[in-house]
N, C-alpha and C positions, 0 to 999 in steps of 0.2 A: 444526550440520551443516556439513561442509566440502566444498569442491570440490577434487578431486584433480587435480594437474597431471601432464602428461607430462614427458619429459625436455626438454633445451634446444630441440631441434628440434620443429616442430609435429607434432601427431598428424594423420596423413593418412588420410582416409576417402573411399572411392568407393562410390557407389550404382549398381549395375550390374543389367542384365537387359534383356529385350526391350523395344522401344518400346511406349509406351502401358501400361506396367505400373505407373506411378506413381512413377518415379524422381525426377522433378523435385519433385513434391509432398513426397515423403519427405525429400529433401535439404533443402528449405526448412524443414520442421517440425523436423528434427533440428538445424539451425543455430539456430533460434529457441530451442529448449529448452536447448541448450548455452550460449547467451549468457546465459540466465536463471540458469544454474548457475555463472556466473562465468568462462566461457571467452571468449577473444577468437577470433572465428570469421571466416574468409575462405572464400567459396564462389564458384563460377562455373559457368556452363553451357558445356559443351564438346561441342556437337552436331555431330560429323562434320567432314569436310574443309572448310576455309574456302573453297577454290576452288569446290567443289561448291555451297556455299551461295550464293556470290556469282554464279557463272556459270549456275546453275540447269541443270546438265547433265542429260541424260536419264538416267533410272534405269538404263537398260541399261549405262551406262558406270560407274555407281557400285557395281553389284552385285559380289558375290564372283565371281571368274572361274570359268567352266566348265572342268572338267578335259577336256583333249583336245589335239589337235595342230593345226597349221596356223598361218597368219599371223594370222588373226583371234583365236584363243585366245592366242597369244603376245602380241599387242598388248594384249588385255584384261588379261593377267597383269601387264604392265608398268604399265598405268594403275592397277591395284589396288595394286601395290607403291608407286607414287608417292603414291597417296591415303593409304596406311598411313603412309608416311614423313611426309607433311604433317601428318596427325593427331597423330603422335608428337611432332613438333617443336612443334606448336601447344600440345599438352598440357604439355610441359616448360616452354615459355615462360610459360604461364598459371600454372603452379605456382611458378615463380620470382617472378612478379609478386605472387602471393598471399603468399609469404613476406615480401617487402618491405613489403607492406601491414600485416603483423603486427608490424613492428618496434616500433611505439609501443603496446605491449600493457599498459603500466602494471603489470607484474609478474604479469599473469594467464596461466594456461596457454593454449596456442594450438591451434587445430584448423583444418585445411583440408578442406573438403567439396566434392566434385564429383559432379554427377548423372550422369556417365559416367566411364569409366576405361579403362585399357589392356585389361581383359578384354573390354569391348564391342568394341574395335577388333579384337582377336583373333577374336572370334566373328563379326564382320562380314566380315572378309576371309579368315579361315581359312587363314593362310599355312602353308607346309610347316614342320614342327617344327624342322628344322635350318637354316632360312633366316635371313638377317640380320634380316628384319622380325620374325620370331618372337623372336629373341634380344633385340632392342632392346625390344620390348614386355614380354618376361619380366623384363628388368632394371627396367623402369619399374613393373611390378606389385610387384616386391620393395620398392620405396620406399614403398608404401602399407602402413599398419599394419592397416587393415581394409578389405576389399572386401565390401560387403553385396550379395548376389546373390539376386534374387527366384527362388524355387524353385517351379516349377509352370508350367503353360501360360499364355502371355500372353493379354491381351485381344485381340479381333479387330483386325487390323492394317489401317491405311489405306494410301493411295497413297504416303505420305511415307517408308515404311519402307525402310531401307537393305539389310537382309539379303536374301539370295537364297534362293529355294526356299520350301517350306512352313514353317509355324511349327514343326513337330516337328523338321525338320532343323536349324533355328536353335537350338532347345533342346538338341539333341544336341551342337552345337558349343560352347555355353556349358558343358555338363557336361564335355566332353572337356578344354577349356582350364582349367576351374575346378579339376580334379584336379591340375593342375600348379602351382597357386598356393596356398601354405600360408596366405595371409592371408584367404582367402575364408570368409565366414560366411553361411550360407544363411538366407533369410527366406521364410516361406510367402506366396505370392502369393494375391490374391483376398480378403484380409481387409480389415476396415475400416482406414482410414489411421491412426486413433488407436492401434489395437493394434500396427500395424506400427511406428509412431513409438516406442512404449514398448519394443518389442523391440530396435529399432535403438539407442536410448539405452542399454539394458542392455549390448548387445554392445560399444558404443564405450567405455563406462565400464569394462568388464572389461579392455579393452586398456590403459587408462590407470591401472589399479589398481596396477600395479607401480612407480609413480613413487616417487622417494626422498622421505623425509619433509620435506626442506628445501623441496620444491616444492609442498607442500600449502598451499592458500590458502583462507582463509575468505571466503565471499561477503560483499559490502559492502552494507549497508542505510543509506540516508540518511534522516533525519527532519528536515523543515523546519518550524519553528514560530517566528513572530515573538516570541511571549511567552516569558519564562523567569523563573525565581525570583529573578533578580538585577535585573529590570527594575522601576524604581520605580513607573511609572504603572499597571502591571497585576499581574504575578506571580499570575495567576489559577489556577483549578483545572486548566485544560488544560495549563499549564506544569508543574504538579506531576505530573499523571498521565503526560504524555509523557516526562518525564525518568525516571520509574519504568519506563516501557515500554522506553526506551533502555537502561537498565541491565540489564533482563531479556533483551532481544535480544542484548546484548553477550556473553552466555554461549554463544551459538551462532554469532554473526555478527560481522563487523567493523562497528561502528556509528559514524556521524558525525551530529551534530546541528548543523544550520545554523540560527542564531538571530540576534537583533538585539543590538546594543550600541552604545556611543559610539565605540569605537575598533576597528579591525581586529585580530583576535587569533585565534590557534589554540591551544587548550589541551587537555590530557587530564585527565580526572577518572575514576580507576579504569580501566575498559576502554572508556570512551566518549570520543571526540574531539569537542570543541566548536569549531565554526568560526563566529566572530562577524563579522557584516557591519556596517560602520560607518554606521548609519543613524539611530540614536537622537538625534543632534544636531539632526535636522530636526523634533523634537517627536513626540508620539504619532501624530497622523494622518499627517504628512509622512513619518515613519519607516516607517509601514506601507506607504505607497505606494512608497517607495524600495525597501523590502525585497522587495515583490512584483515590482518592475521588475528587480531584480538576480537573482532566482532563475533565470530562463532562462539567463543567462550562466554562473552557477555550475554549472547542470546540464550545460552543454556542456563545462565544464572538468574536472569530477569524473569519476572512473571508479567506477561503482556497478552493482549488480545489481537493486536495487529502491529506489524513492523513496516514502516516506510523507510526503504533503504535508498539513499542517494548514492549512486555509484561513485567510487573513489578512483581517480586516475592513479596509475595508468591502466587499471583493470576495467575492461568493458562491462563486467558484471561481477557479482559476488558469490559467496558460498552459503549465504544465510538460508536459502530454501532447503538445503540439504540437512540442516541441523535444527531449524526453527520448529517450535512447538505450536505455532499459530501462523496464520497467513502472512506472507511477505509480499509487499508491493514494491517493485523496483521503480526508481525515479532516474531517468536518463537525462541529466542536464549537461552532459559533457561530450559524449560520443568521441572518445579519444582513440578509437581503433585505427582510423586512417592515419592520424598523426603518429602513433606508435609504429605502425607498419612502415611509414616512410623513415622514421628516425632509426629504428633498430633492425629493419628488414626481416621481421619475424611475422609468422602467419596470424596476425591479430584478427583477421577476418574469420578464421576458423574458431578462434577463442570467443569472438562475439557470438557466433552462431550457437556454439555449445552453451555459453553462459546464458543467453537470453532464453533458451529453451527450458531452463530450470524455473522460470517464473511463469505463473499463471496470469499475472497482471503487471503491466508496465505503464508508467506515465512518461510522456514525452512532451516537448514544448511546441512542436510544429508538425505539420502534416508530412513533410518530406522525411523526417526521421521515423514517423509512424509507418510510412510505406516501406522504408528500408527494414525496420524491425519485423514487420509483417512478412517480408520476403525471407528473412533469416529464420524466423520462428513463427510459422503459420498458425500455431495453436495458442499463441499468447494473445490475451486480450489487451489491446492498446487503448489508452485513454489520452487524448490530446488536451492538455491544460496549459494554455499560454501563461506567461508571466503577467503580472499586473503591477501598477504603481498607483500611488495616491494622486487624485486629481489635483491640478494646480489651481490655486486661487486666482481670481481675476487681477488682483493687484500685482501678483508675481508675473503675470503675462505682459505687463507693460514693458515696452522697449522702444528705443529711439529708432530713427530711420535707418541707421547703419546696423541695427541689430544688436548694439551694445547696450548693456544695462549696468546697474550699480554693482559691479563685481566686488568692490570693497576690498580688493587684494592687489598685490603687485602685478598681477597678470593684466590689469586693465590700464591701458595707456591712452584711453579716450577714443581709439579707433576700432575697438573690437579685436577679435582674434579667432583663429581656427582652433577647435578643441578636439583633442583625442582623450577619451576617458575610458579607462579599463585597466585590466591587469597587464603588467609589463611582461609580455611573452612574444619575442620577436617573430617566431614563425607563425604561431596560431593567430595572433592579433595583427600580423602583417605590418609591423613597424618599419621593417626595411623597405617595403613597398611604399609606405606613406612618406618616408623621408626622401626617397628618390623622386616621387611624384611632386612633393612640395618644392623641392629644389628646382624641378623642371618647370613648375607653374610660374615662377617669377612674381608671385603676389607679394604685396607689401605688408599684408597682415601677418602678425606673428603666429607661430604654431605653439600651442600649449599642450604638453603631455602630462596628464594627471593620472597617477596610479602607481602601484608598486608591484614588485614581483620578487622572485628569489634573488639572492645576491649575484648568482651567475648571470641571470637575465638582465639585471640592472647594469652590470659591468659590460655586457654585450651591447646594451643600448648606449652606454657612454662611449664605447669604441665607435659605434656607428655615427654618433654625433661628431666625434673628433675627426672622422674621416670624410664627413659630408662636405662637399664643395659646391659653390654656386656655379651655374652654367658659364661656359667660356664667354668672355666679353663683359662680364659683370664685375670683374675685378678679382675673382678668385677669393681664396681664403675660406676660413670656417664660416659656416652659416650662423649669424648671430641671432637670428629671429626665432630659434627653437629653444623653449624653456621647459625643463622638467620640474614640476612642482611637487612630486610625490603624491602620497595618498591623501584624498580629500573625502570628507563625509559631512553629513548633516547640513547645517546652514551654509557652510563654505562651499560645499558641493553644489547646492542649489544656486548660489550666487555665481559660481563659476560657469554653470550652464547658462544662466540667464544673461551673463555678460558676453557670451560668445556670439560671433557672427553666424556661424553654423558649425555643425559637428561632423567630423570625418570618422569613418569606421572602415578601415581597410582590411578587415579580418579575412584570413584564408579559410577559417572554419568557425562556425557558430552553431549553437543549438536554438537560440532565440534572439539574443542581442538585447538584453534589458536596457543597456545604455542608450540604444536607439530609441526605445520607448520613453525613457526618462527625458531625453532631449525633445522628442516630439510633444510630450506633455507640457513642456515649457514653450511650445510654439517655435521650435528650431528645426530647420531643414537638416537632413542627414544625407551625406554622400557616402555610398558604400558600394562594394562589389556585389554583383547580382548572384547571391548564394540562395539555393532553395530554402534554406532555413530562415531567410530574412524576407520571404515573400508574403508573410502575414500582413505586411503594410499595404499590399495591393497597389504599390507604386504611388500612393497618396502621401505627399509631404516629404518625399525622399527623391534623391537623384541616384538612379541605379546605373552602374558602370559594368560592362561585360567583365566577367571574372578575371582579375589579375592583369588587366590591360593598364599598365602603369601610365603610359602616355595619355590615354584617354581620361584616366583619373585626374591627371594634372590639368588637362583642358577643362574638365568639369569644375575643378576647384577655381580655376582662373575665371571662368564664365560666371559662376555663382557669386564670387567675391565682388565682381564688377556690376552686379545687377540687383540692387536693393528691392526693386518692385517684384521680381521673381521670388526673392527670398521671402518677402512678406506673404505672397500667395501660397508658397510652399509651407510657410509656418502656420497659416490658417488651416490648410489641409492636414498638416501634421497634428495639430491640436484636436481636430475633429476625430481623426483616426485613433488617437491615444485614449479618447473617452470610452472606447469600446473595451479597453484592457485595464480595468481598474483592479486595485489590490483586493477590494471586497469581493469582486466577482471571482477572482482566482481562489481566494480563501473559501468561498462558498462551494466552489467546484470540488476542492479537496475534501471539504466536509461531507458533501453528498457522496463522493466516491468511498470514503471511509465508512460511512453508514451503510452503503450498499454491500460492501465486501463483508462487513461484520454481520449484517442481518440476513443475507441470502443463504438459504439452505444449500448444501452441497449439490443436491439434485437439481436445483434451479439455476445453477451457473452454466452459462452456455458460451462456448468459445465462438468467436465470429467466423463467418465463412472465410474460406481460403482467399487471401488477397485483400480482405476488407479491413477496415479500422472501426473498432467499436468505440463510440463516444459516450454511450449510455448503456446501462444494463437493464433491460425491461424486467419488471417485477414478475411477469407471468411466463418467463422462459422455463422450459421444462427439460431440455436435454442435459444429460449428465456430462460433467467435465471429466477429464482424465484425473486419476488419483494423484494426490500430492506426493 
């Protein structure tokens, strides 16, 4: 979807009508909506003569002059002409200042919106049609591309009203002068502001629809994610899924991915621009802190229409909503609060609650996390978007009775193996629990550990392997059947999964578990602890073990390793379940969310009811959101 520009000069829009008819509110909402559509917008409030506002003159001297003769009527006529001249000069001055403010538009189409215009001055003073005042204001009206006029009786007017006479006389003056202005577009008064905002947006875009093709600009979406597939320490599931999302969004939007690296670099891959922040030299933890600290400065320098912020550990949320010039949607793929609380004994629950409340929209991977965020931040709109993977082709699904396939690597010894696939993180991924359960199970199948992590975590894993012993009576000594093969990707990763007997996932904490989905897509059963975040499987194709019961985990490994018929049934169930979580469906969900956030007027955004989770945002919602 594209945003259409106007010609070189700004598109000029005035919102006119009787006072208290909602002009200021409509002008504000229209400006917010156009900014979200990629326009650079300048707006100002031009309420009457500056001297009247400063000197607080009696209403008698500000009103439209009475028709008549005598010194008093002549004096009032001159005062009214002076007021009209001052208003006209002030309006011209403000328009010139607005144009200057739009010079740094970064290639975006520009709009100037005023909540009053020359038509209001004409209706207020009602000069003679052939007078100099009327000619000046008529020329100024001609400079506006659209004048939105509230059509209908105004609301009851207060003491601050400038127009003279009853409301019906003022309406007649608006009607009379509006017929002389070809740019006037009428809007029905008295309707809800959300409906008025939608109509105003349609009328303004119709005026800009004739722009030349060279001025058409695609809206800009920025995705920030510390992790990426080229980062040695991580390259996790969030990096893979968000890079896929970026490629999908690039079909409709201009997309920039802000990520981490060792050196500052900007490169383009396909239709996606990658901006690398030089933070990896500080190490995994230091790099994450530097990355998070740099994002607010990058957000102030970039021109964008929407920012998708994937939260960077160890922080449960970021600072972007405080400094961003456009909407920010948080993506919570980590949920590190509990882990950090256990590790550092700090009140990360409080930090989560405060951080989440800065966001109007958050994306999570599962319903359990959505419910928790809803509890911590009731006014945040939560969107559940599960991860997705590419469907597996039928030939890749072929496997022998033992569940082993053509691994084509040193992991395959002809009898299959148990597979752990993921980041090397002892506590979160439960590697200590897995090694203990594997040793207790006594199975003859080897255990393959595929993945990488920080240097400290890999050393910790090496120490665990060195200290691991077989159960008493089996001869003791180091367990020889555990092999760490490091990071795998692409074809080797696919063949490694296909060659496994089944996959083990002993995580203490997950947000979705894309590894489980990848294994299930290949028709592999998965043994995992029963975490709320992993219940998206519905129990089909998996073996769920009560959380952190190592003994029972060992028993389930032993049972499944000895039962090929059950493995085959679970594999078929797993493949059927995985077909519901495709990469295309995930990308389309992100695309729909981005379009809704960019397109919805501020008055149409509705926070979900307390305790609920919003999965879609209806187009006809009308309640106002809290201000950003």
